[in-house]
N, C-alpha and C positions, 0 to 999 in steps of 0.2 A: 768430255766436258763440252758444253755449248755455251757461248756467250748469249746475252739477251737477244741479240740480233740473229741468232741461229748459226753463227760462225763456229765451226768446230775448233777446239784447242786440243790437239793430240798430245798424249803423254804415254810413257811406257811404264813397265813394272817398277823401275827405279824411283819414279815419282811417288808411288805408294809406299815404297820402303823408306823414303826420306821424311815422310811426315803425315799430316792430317788428311790427305786425300782418301785414305782407306776408311775414314769415318763418315764420309759423305753418304747421304741417302738419295735415292732418285728424286729429282726435283729440288734438292737443297740449293739454296742461293748462296753464293760465295763471292768474295772480292778477291781477285788475284792480281799479283804484280809479276811481270815477266822481265826477262833480261835476254838480250841477244836477238838473232833473227834466223829464219830458215831452220836448218838442221841444228843450229846452236841455240835455239830458243829454249829457255829454262824458266820454269815457274819458281820464283824466289820467295813468294809469300802467299799464303792462303788464309783468309779470314772468314769464318762462318758468319753469315748474316742472320740475325735473330729478330729482326723487326717484323 
């Protein structure tokens, strides 16, 4: 996953298992909320953008 500024947001298979990331299409825009830092960074909310 890349932010609008090109910054990568890495995640592993457990992120797909936990929710909606498996439904994303290439180029799909999303809003994400995160928690923690470094190796403890977690995606806590994914909202698909439909505008």
